[in-house]
Backbone and ligand atoms as CSV (ligand in chain L), in Angstrom:
chain,resi,resn,atom,element,x,y,z
A,1,UNK,N,N,115.213,74.696,116.400
A,1,UNK,CA,C,116.280,75.576,115.862
A,1,UNK,C,C,117.598,75.545,116.872
A,2,UNK,N,N,117.793,74.457,117.540
A,2,UNK,CA,C,119.079,74.317,118.319
A,2,UNK,C,C,120.219,74.404,117.378
A,3,UNK,N,N,121.297,75.146,117.793
A,3,UNK,CA,C,122.375,75.188,116.979
A,3,UNK,C,C,122.300,75.986,115.846
A,4,UNK,N,N,121.149,76.738,115.582
A,4,UNK,CA,C,120.986,77.567,114.332
A,4,UNK,C,C,120.869,78.913,114.888
A,5,UNK,N,N,121.928,79.698,114.607
A,5,UNK,CA,C,122.013,81.312,114.963
A,5,UNK,C,C,121.014,82.041,114.345
A,6,UNK,N,N,120.388,83.185,114.850
A,6,UNK,CA,C,119.436,83.926,114.178
A,6,UNK,C,C,120.135,84.458,112.964
A,7,UNK,N,N,121.315,84.918,112.969
A,7,UNK,CA,C,121.873,85.370,111.652
A,7,UNK,C,C,121.851,84.276,110.546
A,8,UNK,N,N,122.214,83.129,110.911
A,8,UNK,CA,C,122.152,81.961,109.888
A,8,UNK,C,C,120.738,81.820,109.434
A,9,UNK,N,N,119.847,81.717,110.303
A,9,UNK,CA,C,118.462,81.611,109.956
A,9,UNK,C,C,117.935,82.820,108.863
A,10,UNK,N,N,118.321,84.018,109.187
A,10,UNK,CA,C,117.777,85.049,108.283
A,10,UNK,C,C,118.504,84.964,106.913
A,11,UNK,N,N,119.792,84.485,107.075
A,11,UNK,CA,C,120.613,84.316,105.641
A,11,UNK,C,C,119.854,83.102,104.839
A,12,UNK,N,N,119.480,82.226,105.579
A,12,UNK,CA,C,118.765,80.878,104.866
A,12,UNK,C,C,117.343,81.392,104.250
A,13,UNK,N,N,116.689,82.383,104.983
A,13,UNK,CA,C,115.583,82.877,104.651
A,13,UNK,C,C,115.828,83.677,103.209
A,14,UNK,N,N,116.757,84.506,103.413
A,14,UNK,CA,C,117.228,85.468,102.185
A,14,UNK,C,C,117.555,84.544,101.073
A,15,UNK,N,N,118.247,83.617,101.299
A,15,UNK,CA,C,118.957,82.714,100.142
A,15,UNK,C,C,117.713,81.897,99.539
A,16,UNK,N,N,116.818,81.406,100.262
A,16,UNK,CA,C,115.945,80.333,99.841
A,16,UNK,C,C,114.489,81.009,99.407
A,17,UNK,N,N,113.821,81.288,100.307
A,17,UNK,CA,C,112.380,81.842,100.179
A,17,UNK,C,C,112.241,82.925,99.211
A,18,UNK,N,N,113.166,83.832,99.243
A,18,UNK,CA,C,112.877,85.146,98.590
A,18,UNK,C,C,114.017,85.512,97.816
A,19,UNK,N,N,114.720,84.570,97.319
A,19,UNK,CA,C,115.672,84.848,96.409
A,19,UNK,C,C,115.619,85.541,95.174
A,20,UNK,N,N,114.512,85.606,94.618
A,20,UNK,CA,C,114.271,86.282,93.440
A,20,UNK,C,C,113.959,87.846,93.529
A,21,UNK,N,N,113.777,88.225,94.864
A,21,UNK,CA,C,113.382,89.650,95.036
A,21,UNK,C,C,114.609,90.557,95.158
A,22,UNK,N,N,114.350,91.760,94.766
A,22,UNK,CA,C,115.598,92.789,94.951
A,22,UNK,C,C,115.304,93.187,96.360
A,23,UNK,N,N,116.301,93.352,97.234
A,23,UNK,CA,C,116.053,93.780,98.514
A,23,UNK,C,C,116.899,95.001,98.803
A,24,UNK,N,N,116.423,95.745,99.863
A,24,UNK,CA,C,117.115,96.858,100.618
A,24,UNK,C,C,117.533,96.497,101.981
A,25,UNK,N,N,118.510,97.293,102.473
A,25,UNK,CA,C,118.874,96.995,103.695
A,25,UNK,C,C,118.130,97.673,104.756
A,26,UNK,N,N,117.768,97.080,105.968
A,26,UNK,CA,C,116.848,97.711,106.889
A,26,UNK,C,C,117.493,97.536,108.199
A,27,UNK,N,N,117.303,98.125,109.452
A,27,UNK,CA,C,117.800,97.985,110.566
A,27,UNK,C,C,117.884,96.550,111.122
A,28,UNK,N,N,117.118,95.640,110.750
A,28,UNK,CA,C,117.145,94.381,111.221
A,28,UNK,C,C,117.650,93.408,110.290
A,29,UNK,N,N,118.333,93.871,109.233
A,29,UNK,CA,C,118.870,93.113,108.471
A,29,UNK,C,C,118.062,92.017,107.749
A,30,UNK,N,N,116.710,92.304,107.574
A,30,UNK,CA,C,115.868,91.338,106.967
A,30,UNK,C,C,115.483,91.726,105.586
A,31,UNK,N,N,115.041,90.817,104.908
A,31,UNK,CA,C,114.831,91.115,103.532
A,31,UNK,C,C,113.481,92.040,103.384
A,32,UNK,N,N,113.587,93.058,102.370
A,32,UNK,CA,C,112.273,93.853,102.254
A,32,UNK,C,C,112.274,93.839,100.646
A,33,UNK,N,N,111.095,93.464,100.172
A,33,UNK,CA,C,110.874,93.504,98.847
A,33,UNK,C,C,110.806,94.948,98.337
A,34,UNK,N,N,111.498,95.315,97.389
A,34,UNK,CA,C,111.433,96.781,96.808
A,34,UNK,C,C,110.322,96.900,95.933
A,35,UNK,N,N,109.377,97.833,95.961
A,35,UNK,CA,C,108.464,97.983,94.975
A,35,UNK,C,C,108.959,98.680,93.692
A,36,UNK,N,N,108.336,98.318,92.607
A,36,UNK,CA,C,108.823,98.908,91.501
A,36,UNK,C,C,108.418,100.486,91.398
A,37,UNK,N,N,109.406,101.266,90.984
A,37,UNK,CA,C,109.035,102.574,90.940
A,37,UNK,C,C,107.756,103.201,90.152
A,38,UNK,N,N,106.887,103.942,90.488
A,38,UNK,CA,C,105.678,104.313,89.823
A,38,UNK,C,C,105.935,105.640,89.232
A,39,UNK,N,N,106.828,106.401,89.854
A,39,UNK,CA,C,107.184,107.911,89.579
A,39,UNK,C,C,108.654,108.092,89.363
A,40,UNK,N,N,109.001,108.616,88.284
A,40,UNK,CA,C,110.395,109.013,87.968
A,40,UNK,C,C,110.618,110.461,88.200
A,41,UNK,N,N,111.674,110.831,88.906
A,41,UNK,CA,C,111.921,112.297,89.142
A,41,UNK,C,C,113.233,112.483,88.394
A,42,UNK,N,N,113.227,113.080,87.225
A,42,UNK,CA,C,114.237,113.393,86.402
A,42,UNK,C,C,114.720,114.902,86.596
A,43,UNK,N,N,115.941,115.249,86.506
A,43,UNK,CA,C,116.521,116.614,86.601
A,43,UNK,C,C,117.501,116.854,85.544
A,44,UNK,N,N,117.694,117.960,84.982
A,44,UNK,CA,C,118.587,118.267,83.966
A,44,UNK,C,C,120.108,118.362,84.371
A,45,UNK,N,N,120.081,118.562,85.646
A,45,UNK,CA,C,121.591,118.717,86.144
A,45,UNK,C,C,121.644,118.336,87.564
A,46,UNK,N,N,122.874,118.052,88.036
A,46,UNK,CA,C,123.104,117.445,89.489
A,46,UNK,C,C,122.685,118.899,90.239
A,47,UNK,N,N,123.038,119.961,89.629
A,47,UNK,CA,C,122.702,121.234,90.451
A,47,UNK,C,C,121.188,121.515,90.727
A,48,UNK,N,N,120.225,120.792,90.017
A,48,UNK,CA,C,118.874,120.939,90.307
A,48,UNK,C,C,118.573,120.235,91.516
A,49,UNK,N,N,119.407,119.201,92.080
A,49,UNK,CA,C,118.799,118.486,93.282
A,49,UNK,C,C,118.322,119.139,94.307
A,50,UNK,N,N,118.816,120.098,94.744
A,50,UNK,CA,C,118.573,120.929,96.036
A,50,UNK,C,C,116.935,121.380,95.854
A,51,UNK,N,N,116.575,121.655,94.630
A,51,UNK,CA,C,115.121,121.891,94.270
A,51,UNK,C,C,114.244,120.496,94.080
A,52,UNK,N,N,114.943,119.595,93.319
A,52,UNK,CA,C,114.100,118.374,93.083
A,52,UNK,C,C,114.121,117.409,94.274
A,53,UNK,N,N,114.980,117.594,95.299
A,53,UNK,CA,C,114.829,116.577,96.358
A,53,UNK,C,C,113.360,116.795,97.050
A,54,UNK,N,N,112.856,117.969,96.932
A,54,UNK,CA,C,111.518,118.211,97.453
A,54,UNK,C,C,110.452,117.182,96.893
A,55,UNK,N,N,110.599,116.990,95.703
A,55,UNK,CA,C,109.778,115.966,94.985
A,55,UNK,C,C,109.895,114.695,95.596
A,56,UNK,N,N,111.239,114.217,95.721
A,56,UNK,CA,C,111.504,112.889,96.095
A,56,UNK,C,C,111.137,112.698,97.520
A,57,UNK,N,N,111.326,113.650,98.551
A,57,UNK,CA,C,111.070,113.678,99.833
A,57,UNK,C,C,109.459,113.557,99.971
A,58,UNK,N,N,108.752,114.367,99.178
A,58,UNK,CA,C,107.269,114.347,99.401
A,58,UNK,C,C,106.742,112.885,98.857
A,59,UNK,N,N,107.353,112.357,97.733
A,59,UNK,CA,C,106.818,111.030,97.313
A,59,UNK,C,C,107.139,109.932,98.419
A,60,UNK,N,N,108.274,110.165,98.966
A,60,UNK,CA,C,108.788,109.058,100.005
A,60,UNK,C,C,107.684,109.184,101.244
A,61,UNK,N,N,107.477,110.387,101.621
A,61,UNK,CA,C,106.466,110.714,102.736
A,61,UNK,C,C,105.155,109.921,102.403
A,62,UNK,N,N,104.735,110.073,101.049
A,62,UNK,CA,C,103.468,109.449,100.777
A,62,UNK,C,C,103.539,108.008,100.478
A,63,UNK,N,N,104.590,107.385,100.564
A,63,UNK,CA,C,104.874,106.050,100.336
A,63,UNK,C,C,104.852,105.551,98.843
A,64,UNK,N,N,105.089,106.613,98.024
A,64,UNK,CA,C,105.077,106.423,96.500
A,64,UNK,C,C,106.452,105.761,95.945
A,65,UNK,N,N,106.485,104.644,95.561
A,65,UNK,CA,C,107.715,104.096,94.893
A,65,UNK,C,C,108.353,104.964,93.848
A,66,UNK,N,N,109.579,105.505,94.048
A,66,UNK,CA,C,110.035,106.537,92.858
A,66,UNK,C,C,111.503,106.134,92.597
A,67,UNK,N,N,111.935,106.650,91.577
A,67,UNK,CA,C,113.252,106.785,91.126
A,67,UNK,C,C,113.794,108.091,90.796
A,68,UNK,N,N,114.950,108.459,90.910
A,68,UNK,CA,C,115.551,109.758,90.620
A,68,UNK,C,C,116.802,109.702,89.760
A,69,UNK,N,N,117.033,110.509,88.733
A,69,UNK,CA,C,118.340,110.428,88.131
A,69,UNK,C,C,118.424,111.808,87.322
A,70,UNK,N,N,119.559,112.018,86.898
A,70,UNK,CA,C,119.886,113.221,85.932
A,70,UNK,C,C,119.995,112.789,84.678
A,71,UNK,N,N,119.213,113.537,83.598
A,71,UNK,CA,C,119.193,113.319,82.292
A,71,UNK,C,C,119.046,114.727,81.751
A,72,UNK,N,N,119.653,115.131,80.758
A,72,UNK,CA,C,119.485,116.428,80.184
A,72,UNK,C,C,119.066,116.322,78.686
A,73,UNK,N,N,118.187,117.228,78.282
A,73,UNK,CA,C,117.771,117.172,76.902
A,73,UNK,C,C,118.612,117.727,75.919
A,74,UNK,N,N,119.632,118.402,76.437
A,74,UNK,CA,C,120.677,118.833,75.608
A,74,UNK,C,C,122.079,118.163,75.639
A,75,UNK,N,N,122.283,117.728,77.045
A,75,UNK,CA,C,123.722,117.110,77.022
A,75,UNK,C,C,123.714,115.601,76.984
A,76,UNK,N,N,122.506,114.899,77.114
A,76,UNK,CA,C,122.415,113.508,76.968
A,76,UNK,C,C,121.084,113.291,76.223
A,77,UNK,N,N,120.913,113.860,74.914
A,77,UNK,CA,C,119.528,113.757,74.185
A,77,UNK,C,C,119.215,112.312,73.985
A,78,UNK,N,N,120.188,111.350,73.702
A,78,UNK,CA,C,119.874,110.007,73.321
A,78,UNK,C,C,119.377,109.115,74.419
A,79,UNK,N,N,120.104,109.410,75.483
A,79,UNK,CA,C,119.656,108.550,76.782
A,79,UNK,C,C,118.405,109.208,77.359
A,80,UNK,N,N,118.110,110.452,77.027
A,80,UNK,CA,C,116.780,110.945,77.414
A,80,UNK,C,C,115.541,110.425,76.785
A,81,UNK,N,N,115.827,110.170,75.400
A,81,UNK,CA,C,114.841,109.725,74.660
A,81,UNK,C,C,114.588,108.216,74.865
A,82,UNK,N,N,115.716,107.548,75.153
A,82,UNK,CA,C,115.688,106.133,75.517
A,82,UNK,C,C,114.946,105.891,76.773
A,83,UNK,N,N,115.149,106.641,77.746
A,83,UNK,CA,C,114.487,106.765,79.035
A,83,UNK,C,C,112.984,106.747,78.916
A,84,UNK,N,N,112.666,107.846,78.067
A,84,UNK,CA,C,111.286,108.334,78.003
A,84,UNK,C,C,110.516,107.107,77.265
A,85,UNK,N,N,111.149,106.663,76.238
A,85,UNK,CA,C,110.356,105.724,75.347
A,85,UNK,C,C,110.328,104.214,76.212
A,86,UNK,N,N,111.138,104.016,77.020
A,86,UNK,CA,C,110.943,102.753,77.933
A,86,UNK,C,C,110.233,102.772,79.217
A,87,UNK,N,N,109.834,104.085,79.532
A,87,UNK,CA,C,109.322,104.344,80.791
A,87,UNK,C,C,108.018,103.643,81.152
A,88,UNK,N,N,107.035,103.685,80.227
A,88,UNK,CA,C,105.715,103.148,80.562
A,88,UNK,C,C,105.917,101.494,80.613
A,89,UNK,N,N,106.666,100.968,79.702
A,89,UNK,CA,C,106.883,99.379,79.764
A,89,UNK,C,C,107.636,99.045,81.108
A,90,UNK,N,N,108.294,99.989,81.696
A,90,UNK,CA,C,108.971,99.586,83.028
A,90,UNK,C,C,108.111,99.725,84.239
A,91,UNK,N,N,106.799,100.236,83.895
A,91,UNK,CA,C,105.911,100.267,84.931
A,91,UNK,C,C,105.727,101.746,85.615
A,92,UNK,N,N,106.501,102.640,85.198
A,92,UNK,CA,C,106.502,103.948,85.499
A,92,UNK,C,C,104.984,104.429,85.086
A,93,UNK,N,N,104.449,105.339,85.969
A,93,UNK,CA,C,102.958,105.878,85.584
A,93,UNK,C,C,103.030,107.372,85.532
A,94,UNK,N,N,104.016,108.021,86.149
A,94,UNK,CA,C,103.898,109.438,86.021
A,94,UNK,C,C,105.424,109.879,85.966
A,95,UNK,N,N,105.730,110.873,85.225
A,95,UNK,CA,C,107.295,111.493,85.081
A,95,UNK,C,C,107.299,112.859,85.578
A,96,UNK,N,N,108.127,113.008,86.535
A,96,UNK,CA,C,108.316,114.635,86.913
A,96,UNK,C,C,109.733,114.979,86.330
A,97,UNK,N,N,109.740,116.119,85.786
A,97,UNK,CA,C,110.910,116.702,84.963
A,97,UNK,C,C,111.288,118.130,85.515
A,98,UNK,N,N,112.451,118.219,86.104
A,98,UNK,CA,C,112.894,119.529,86.465
A,98,UNK,C,C,114.005,120.010,85.651
A,99,UNK,N,N,113.960,121.444,85.139
A,99,UNK,CA,C,115.181,121.737,84.413
A,99,UNK,C,C,115.109,123.327,84.679
A,100,UNK,N,N,116.269,123.901,84.357
A,100,UNK,CA,C,116.450,125.382,84.350
A,100,UNK,C,C,116.878,126.082,83.093
A,101,UNK,N,N,116.580,127.303,82.957
A,101,UNK,CA,C,117.227,128.123,81.770
A,101,UNK,C,C,116.310,127.601,80.662
A,102,UNK,N,N,117.037,127.432,79.593
A,102,UNK,CA,C,116.486,126.750,78.253
A,102,UNK,C,C,115.788,125.408,78.730
A,103,UNK,N,N,114.841,125.365,79.390
A,103,UNK,CA,C,114.211,124.036,80.217
A,103,UNK,C,C,113.521,123.272,79.120
A,104,UNK,N,N,114.079,122.587,78.292
A,104,UNK,CA,C,113.310,121.774,77.336
A,104,UNK,C,C,113.117,120.160,77.769
A,105,UNK,N,N,113.635,119.925,79.089
A,105,UNK,CA,C,113.671,118.517,79.206
A,105,UNK,C,C,112.218,117.857,79.426
A,106,UNK,N,N,111.369,118.547,80.021
A,106,UNK,CA,C,110.019,117.950,80.250
A,106,UNK,C,C,109.248,117.819,79.051
A,107,UNK,N,N,109.564,118.737,78.082
A,107,UNK,CA,C,108.885,118.681,76.858
A,107,UNK,C,C,109.605,117.654,75.855
A,108,UNK,N,N,110.776,117.430,76.007
A,108,UNK,CA,C,111.486,116.281,75.198
A,108,UNK,C,C,111.020,114.986,75.771
A,109,UNK,N,N,110.983,114.871,77.027
A,109,UNK,CA,C,110.364,113.462,77.503
A,109,UNK,C,C,109.082,113.358,77.159
A,110,UNK,N,N,108.060,114.320,77.238
A,110,UNK,CA,C,106.770,114.162,76.843
A,110,UNK,C,C,106.636,113.908,75.332
A,111,UNK,N,N,107.439,114.256,74.463
A,111,UNK,CA,C,107.370,114.038,73.103
A,111,UNK,C,C,107.662,112.418,72.844
A,112,UNK,N,N,108.286,111.676,73.939
A,112,UNK,CA,C,108.733,110.337,73.675
A,112,UNK,C,C,107.843,109.383,74.460
A,113,UNK,N,N,106.821,110.002,75.269
A,113,UNK,CA,C,106.018,108.920,75.923
A,113,UNK,C,C,104.625,109.496,76.074
A,114,UNK,N,N,103.422,108.474,76.274
A,114,UNK,CA,C,102.365,108.849,76.469
A,114,UNK,C,C,102.047,109.194,77.991
A,115,UNK,N,N,102.935,108.822,78.886
A,115,UNK,CA,C,102.636,109.067,80.372
A,115,UNK,C,C,102.578,110.636,80.610
A,116,UNK,N,N,101.714,110.821,81.729
A,116,UNK,CA,C,101.783,112.218,82.110
A,116,UNK,C,C,103.133,112.672,82.532
A,117,UNK,N,N,103.371,113.862,82.289
A,117,UNK,CA,C,104.748,114.562,82.529
A,117,UNK,C,C,104.409,115.754,83.068
A,118,UNK,N,N,105.062,115.953,84.366
A,118,UNK,CA,C,104.969,117.068,85.157
A,118,UNK,C,C,106.240,118.020,85.207
A,119,UNK,N,N,106.177,119.215,84.689
A,119,UNK,CA,C,107.290,120.013,84.625
A,119,UNK,C,C,107.522,120.834,85.774
A,120,UNK,N,N,108.816,120.976,86.307
A,120,UNK,CA,C,109.244,121.788,87.299
A,120,UNK,C,C,110.289,122.708,86.885
A,121,UNK,N,N,109.914,124.109,86.733
A,121,UNK,CA,C,110.934,125.056,86.384
A,121,UNK,C,C,111.846,125.481,87.522
A,122,UNK,N,N,113.193,125.231,87.124
A,122,UNK,CA,C,114.118,125.455,88.442
A,122,UNK,C,C,114.526,126.927,88.339
A,123,UNK,N,N,114.548,127.687,89.541
A,123,UNK,CA,C,114.981,128.908,89.717
A,123,UNK,C,C,116.298,129.171,89.074
A,124,UNK,N,N,116.423,130.017,88.144
A,124,UNK,CA,C,117.632,130.219,87.363
A,124,UNK,C,C,118.207,131.614,87.509
A,125,UNK,N,N,119.037,131.950,86.603
A,125,UNK,CA,C,119.695,133.386,86.616
A,125,UNK,C,C,118.672,134.381,86.257
A,126,UNK,N,N,117.577,134.133,85.645
A,126,UNK,CA,C,116.340,134.959,85.328
A,126,UNK,C,C,115.287,134.684,86.192
A,127,UNK,N,N,115.572,134.391,87.506
A,127,UNK,CA,C,114.622,134.132,88.603
A,127,UNK,C,C,113.635,132.897,88.114
A,128,UNK,N,N,113.970,132.179,87.259
A,128,UNK,CA,C,113.115,131.184,86.886
A,128,UNK,C,C,112.132,131.336,85.725
A,129,UNK,N,N,112.010,132.620,85.367
A,129,UNK,CA,C,110.988,132.998,84.300
A,129,UNK,C,C,111.312,132.225,83.002
A,130,UNK,N,N,112.466,132.212,82.748
A,130,UNK,CA,C,112.970,131.527,81.327
A,130,UNK,C,C,112.607,129.994,81.576
A,131,UNK,N,N,112.829,129.389,82.693
A,131,UNK,CA,C,112.550,127.916,83.018
A,131,UNK,C,C,110.958,127.708,82.793
A,132,UNK,N,N,110.300,128.572,83.488
A,132,UNK,CA,C,108.893,128.412,83.368
A,132,UNK,C,C,108.267,128.565,81.972
A,133,UNK,N,N,108.525,129.520,81.478
A,133,UNK,CA,C,108.187,129.810,79.906
A,133,UNK,C,C,108.497,128.706,79.040
A,134,UNK,N,N,109.812,128.152,79.143
A,134,UNK,CA,C,110.250,127.030,78.231
A,134,UNK,C,C,109.702,125.639,78.604
A,135,UNK,N,N,109.140,125.608,79.785
A,135,UNK,CA,C,108.636,124.392,80.329
A,135,UNK,C,C,107.057,124.393,79.783
A,136,UNK,N,N,106.553,125.560,80.188
A,136,UNK,CA,C,105.022,125.636,80.044
A,136,UNK,C,C,104.551,125.925,78.535
A,137,UNK,N,N,105.394,126.399,77.680
A,137,UNK,CA,C,104.762,126.933,76.483
A,137,UNK,C,C,105.047,125.878,75.373
A,138,UNK,N,N,104.284,124.699,75.607
A,138,UNK,CA,C,104.448,123.539,74.703
A,138,UNK,C,C,103.398,123.756,73.495
A,139,UNK,N,N,103.787,123.220,72.348
A,139,UNK,CA,C,102.853,123.429,71.306
A,139,UNK,C,C,101.637,122.347,71.480
A,140,UNK,N,N,100.475,122.724,71.016
A,140,UNK,CA,C,99.347,121.908,71.222
A,140,UNK,C,C,99.381,120.426,70.688
A,141,UNK,N,N,99.284,119.486,71.358
A,141,UNK,CA,C,99.408,117.981,70.890
A,141,UNK,C,C,100.436,117.187,71.968
A,142,UNK,N,N,101.251,118.015,72.665
A,142,UNK,CA,C,102.203,117.371,73.517
A,142,UNK,C,C,102.127,118.224,74.891
A,143,UNK,N,N,101.375,117.603,75.775
A,143,UNK,CA,C,101.287,118.458,76.973
A,143,UNK,C,C,102.255,118.293,77.996
A,144,UNK,N,N,102.674,119.283,78.697
A,144,UNK,CA,C,103.460,119.199,79.933
A,144,UNK,C,C,102.677,119.919,81.162
A,145,UNK,N,N,102.334,119.305,82.087
A,145,UNK,CA,C,101.676,119.806,83.184
A,145,UNK,C,C,102.709,120.626,84.087
A,146,UNK,N,N,102.640,122.063,83.875
A,146,UNK,CA,C,103.824,122.793,84.445
A,146,UNK,C,C,103.437,123.293,85.907
A,147,UNK,N,N,104.370,123.266,86.994
A,147,UNK,CA,C,104.077,123.453,88.208
A,147,UNK,C,C,104.653,124.838,88.548
A,148,UNK,N,N,104.758,125.395,89.776
A,148,UNK,CA,C,105.358,126.499,90.070
A,148,UNK,C,C,106.872,126.418,90.041
A,149,UNK,N,N,107.516,127.650,89.972
A,149,UNK,CA,C,108.996,127.708,89.912
A,149,UNK,C,C,109.498,127.429,91.192
A,150,UNK,N,N,110.626,126.325,91.218
A,150,UNK,CA,C,111.381,126.172,92.537
A,150,UNK,C,C,110.779,124.948,93.344
A,151,UNK,N,N,111.009,125.202,94.674
A,151,UNK,CA,C,110.791,124.086,95.648
A,151,UNK,C,C,109.234,123.807,95.804
A,152,UNK,N,N,108.443,124.950,95.676
A,152,UNK,CA,C,106.976,124.597,95.812
A,152,UNK,C,C,106.545,123.754,94.541
A,153,UNK,N,N,107.160,124.121,93.450
A,153,UNK,CA,C,106.664,123.397,92.326
A,153,UNK,C,C,107.178,121.943,92.320
A,154,UNK,N,N,108.232,121.537,92.925
A,154,UNK,CA,C,108.751,120.319,93.091
A,154,UNK,C,C,107.888,119.558,93.911
A,155,UNK,N,N,107.691,120.173,95.039
A,155,UNK,CA,C,106.714,119.489,96.268
A,155,UNK,C,C,105.324,119.276,95.564
A,156,UNK,N,N,104.749,120.174,94.893
A,156,UNK,CA,C,103.375,119.941,94.226
A,156,UNK,C,C,103.420,119.136,93.173
A,157,UNK,N,N,104.559,119.059,92.445
A,157,UNK,CA,C,104.606,118.012,91.204
A,157,UNK,C,C,104.391,116.552,91.877
A,158,UNK,N,N,105.075,116.432,93.083
A,158,UNK,CA,C,104.995,114.984,93.709
A,158,UNK,C,C,103.579,114.777,94.152
A,159,UNK,N,N,102.964,115.900,94.827
A,159,UNK,CA,C,101.505,115.764,95.275
A,159,UNK,C,C,100.520,115.513,94.157
A,160,UNK,N,N,100.822,116.157,92.883
A,160,UNK,CA,C,100.079,115.915,91.684
A,160,UNK,C,C,100.198,114.542,91.154
A,161,UNK,N,N,101.429,114.032,91.157
A,161,UNK,CA,C,101.677,112.653,90.767
A,161,UNK,C,C,100.794,111.705,91.576
A,162,UNK,N,N,101.042,111.979,92.877
A,162,UNK,CA,C,100.206,111.016,93.905
A,162,UNK,C,C,98.685,111.052,93.698
A,163,UNK,N,N,98.219,112.301,93.233
A,163,UNK,CA,C,96.854,112.375,93.161
A,163,UNK,C,C,96.512,111.647,91.921
A,164,UNK,N,N,97.328,111.672,90.767
A,164,UNK,CA,C,97.085,110.998,89.594
A,164,UNK,C,C,96.990,109.348,89.797
A,165,UNK,N,N,98.052,108.990,90.658
A,165,UNK,CA,C,97.985,107.543,91.194
A,165,UNK,C,C,96.836,107.306,91.884
A,166,UNK,N,N,96.339,108.047,92.831
A,166,UNK,CA,C,95.263,107.918,93.791
A,166,UNK,C,C,93.983,107.542,93.119
A,167,UNK,N,N,93.763,108.100,91.852
A,167,UNK,CA,C,92.495,107.778,91.087
A,167,UNK,C,C,92.320,106.289,91.018
A,168,UNK,N,N,93.319,105.457,91.016
A,168,UNK,CA,C,93.322,103.987,91.085
A,168,UNK,C,C,94.073,103.182,91.946
A,169,UNK,N,N,94.444,103.822,92.928
A,169,UNK,CA,C,95.149,103.241,94.200
A,169,UNK,C,C,94.661,103.820,95.526
A,170,UNK,N,N,94.102,102.831,96.305
A,170,UNK,CA,C,93.312,103.443,97.528
A,170,UNK,C,C,94.417,103.658,98.414
A,171,UNK,N,N,95.489,102.961,98.412
A,171,UNK,CA,C,96.540,103.327,99.465
A,171,UNK,C,C,97.051,104.615,99.283
A,172,UNK,N,N,97.455,105.021,98.078
A,172,UNK,CA,C,97.994,106.361,97.960
A,172,UNK,C,C,96.940,107.477,98.192
A,173,UNK,N,N,95.739,107.184,97.853
A,173,UNK,CA,C,94.565,108.273,98.145
A,173,UNK,C,C,94.574,108.334,99.791
A,174,UNK,N,N,94.733,107.285,100.418
A,174,UNK,CA,C,94.520,107.452,101.927
A,174,UNK,C,C,95.783,108.106,102.340
A,175,UNK,N,N,96.965,108.026,101.778
A,175,UNK,CA,C,98.103,108.784,102.345
A,175,UNK,C,C,97.928,110.268,101.982
A,176,UNK,N,N,97.358,110.536,100.726
A,176,UNK,CA,C,97.264,111.875,100.320
A,176,UNK,C,C,96.180,112.605,101.188
A,177,UNK,N,N,95.218,111.851,101.502
A,177,UNK,CA,C,94.106,112.466,102.344
A,177,UNK,C,C,94.696,112.877,103.749
A,178,UNK,N,N,95.397,111.948,104.263
A,178,UNK,CA,C,96.050,111.995,105.702
A,178,UNK,C,C,97.120,113.258,105.598
A,179,UNK,N,N,97.717,113.298,104.504
A,179,UNK,CA,C,98.807,114.370,104.446
A,179,UNK,C,C,97.914,115.767,104.318
A,180,UNK,N,N,96.720,115.897,103.576
A,180,UNK,CA,C,95.963,117.029,103.552
A,180,UNK,C,C,95.522,117.458,105.105
A,181,UNK,N,N,94.948,116.297,105.650
A,181,UNK,CA,C,94.204,116.647,107.138
A,181,UNK,C,C,95.410,117.119,108.020
A,182,UNK,N,N,96.728,116.495,107.792
A,182,UNK,CA,C,97.716,117.026,108.850
A,182,UNK,C,C,98.155,118.442,108.457
A,183,UNK,N,N,98.138,118.849,107.150
A,183,UNK,CA,C,98.566,120.175,106.731
A,183,UNK,C,C,97.484,121.053,107.389
A,184,UNK,N,N,96.298,120.822,107.082
A,184,UNK,CA,C,95.292,121.661,107.622
A,184,UNK,C,C,95.263,121.860,109.098
A,185,UNK,N,N,95.426,120.750,109.813
A,185,UNK,CA,C,95.533,120.936,111.344
A,185,UNK,C,C,96.749,121.784,111.696
A,186,UNK,N,N,97.954,121.701,111.068
A,186,UNK,CA,C,99.092,122.465,111.376
A,186,UNK,C,C,98.721,124.070,111.108
A,187,UNK,N,N,97.908,124.245,109.976
A,187,UNK,CA,C,97.579,125.578,109.847
A,187,UNK,C,C,96.695,126.189,110.730
A,188,UNK,N,N,95.655,125.359,111.245
A,188,UNK,CA,C,94.717,125.811,112.134
A,188,UNK,C,C,95.343,126.004,113.586
A,189,UNK,N,N,96.497,125.268,113.837
A,189,UNK,CA,C,96.978,125.346,115.171
A,189,UNK,C,C,98.078,126.415,115.260
A,190,UNK,N,N,98.336,127.035,114.193
A,190,UNK,CA,C,99.354,128.059,114.172
A,190,UNK,C,C,99.031,129.349,114.975
A,191,UNK,N,N,99.887,129.633,115.896
A,191,UNK,CA,C,99.808,130.802,116.831
A,191,UNK,C,C,100.731,131.730,116.462
A,192,UNK,N,N,100.361,132.996,116.335
A,192,UNK,CA,C,101.145,134.206,115.976
A,192,UNK,C,C,101.720,134.870,117.160
A,193,UNK,N,N,102.904,135.354,116.952
A,193,UNK,CA,C,103.600,135.990,118.081
A,193,UNK,C,C,102.881,137.359,118.431
A,194,UNK,N,N,102.258,137.461,119.402
A,194,UNK,CA,C,101.431,138.773,119.741
A,194,UNK,C,C,102.020,139.484,120.884
L,1,RP5,C1,C,119.691,122.865,82.985
L,1,RP5,O1,O,120.786,123.724,83.037
L,1,RP5,C2,C,119.736,122.194,84.160
L,1,RP5,O2,O,118.269,121.713,84.382
L,1,RP5,C3,C,120.083,123.376,85.117
L,1,RP5,O3,O,118.928,123.686,85.827
L,1,RP5,C4,C,120.837,124.258,84.217
L,1,RP5,C5,C,122.184,124.509,84.636
L,1,RP5,O4,O,122.923,123.366,84.553
L,1,RP5,P1,P,124.441,123.153,85.287
L,1,RP5,O5,O,125.124,124.113,84.222
L,1,RP5,O6,O,124.357,123.656,86.621
L,1,RP5,O7,O,124.912,121.766,85.073
L,1,RP5,O8,O,119.838,121.951,81.902
C-alpha cells in the first residue's frame, strides 16, 4: 500500500467492489449497505411527526429498516393510492399509518394493499376520539389494526410491526425479546420516593 492514502483506498473500495449498493454516511466514511425498508411509517400531515416519530424511533431501536413520509388520504389521494398499491412489490411488509381528525388514511391505504396496516389515531381537537373512531371503525373485509391514541399508539404500532416481522425473522425476534427484558428490568428496578 506504499504511496496509497487511506482515503484513496476507501474511495477505491467504494467505487469498485460495492458500486451497486446504496450507501449511508457513517463516522468512518466507509460504505454501509442500506437495507430495504420493511416497514413504512406514513402520516397525514407534517404536524403528526411529533407523535409518529415514536414509531420511527422504536423501529430504529429494534433495528427494523423503515421509511417515513407524509401522505394524505384527502390532500394527496392519488399519491396515497399509488404508494399503497406498490408497497408490497417494493418489499415493505407492514404499513403504519397515523392520522388525526377525520382519519381515513389507514383505511384508504388498507383498501389498496393486502399488507397488514396498523393505524395510529393522532391526538386531535377532540382529544383523538374522532381519530380513534374513524381509524378503527372499518367495514368488514378491510381490516386496520388500530392502536391507542397518540404517542403510546405510535410506539406500540412499531412494536406490533416488529412482532409481525419476528414470526419469520429471528434477528427481529431477538431484538424484540431483548427490548421486553430491558423494559421489565427497568420496571422492577424502579424505586419510589418515600
Ligand atoms: C389529518 O389532519 C392529519 O393527519 C393531521 O392529524 C390533521 C391536521 O392536519 P394539518 O392541518 O395540521 O396539516 O389529515
